[in-house]
C-alpha angles and dihedrals in degrees: 000000000000117000140191132203130218112208127185140149115276091216110158094339120121114246090211091056091046092051091052092048093047090049090055091048092053098246112177093215142353121211131185117204139176112265092205100037090217105085115090121214115205124221108290126227112264110287092010121128114214121187137178129255089248108037133177123208119212122186122188121214133172116242093253083090125063116243099216091046088052091049089054092048090053093052092049094048095045097039091226136096114250100156096096094054096037128101126199120199139168118255118207118230109248140175091263095185086064095050099075091033091062090054102037115065132181111285130203124214120195116331105324114000118108134181113200139167113266093244094049125101116254119255115271091235107104089208093057117126106212130203113185112210136159127198108268147131098339143042119269133074096146096257096103112087092235090057093040093055092051092049090050091052092049091052089057096054134082101238101166110141093357126142113226133202113201104194112195090015099181106175088358092242094139093050092045091052092049091053091049088050092057107275113146101216139005129203108203114202130188142146092222114081089207091059090052089049092049092048092052091048095048092045088053093049089053094046095241102101092116090068101048129075126188129208141168118265092245093065120096118269123232121208121276137190091229128028119199121192118171100169128104135305095252097051091043091058090045092050096047096111094046097046092043092053089047092058115090119227108279090016130138126251120198116187123181143152093082131119123238091256091054097053097088092055094048092043091051090052093055101036094095106086097009133090137195097028105193124192124210123189136203119175104315094335130097134200122196121210115191137169122220117233117257 
């Protein structure tokens, strides 16, 4: 099916309003991109939408609808003129499931842990521990340094029989890895319902959904042998009492999503009650691995 794309500057328009308008118009997808290609946006909190100062909007339609008519519908719905700054272009039909697969290859973390696309062949190493995961509804394929650091720490631990709490689970990749590495059960927690859905689906694809449970972040936390929280520095500090209480005596605490310059503040917040705080770095990111006192 042939497609076309309408692109225009977001400017002062609300992305929430645009999403509603595009849904009513039958857009197949809506994408927000950096107009300058030089302003990084750090990983958002679960459920948060972060945009650039200069953002472009791209809406995809099939050619059963007429581009100029859709531009007019947009202007009427939004109450502003976008025609002068808008661009309409044809988009070739592609095997989209192959697009990301061509760019994303199997990745190894630590000695034996691999995260690979579901359609990829397993590594030849007979000792490889494999998590199969495709990009989808929620953040987390392992490629971001914050996730990579957590996976590397997990690979170094003896998780046999452990219970895991993955707080801010996203795609569920950390919890899935822990189960594949020998953990007995994972509680995956997130404020975003899409993340919980993605975690369930990814667990089912890996055949381990019977050992993972999902819940909203407002629900009470039990104690776990290993607490994972790959979120952001501010929320990590705010959650120190809750995550500390959830970590069993002698248990592991793995905190990520923080920049190098934020590591001191996060480490200071968790120092009481924890020992042997270790910091791991990748690029400008830091991960803290601590052990709770017995």
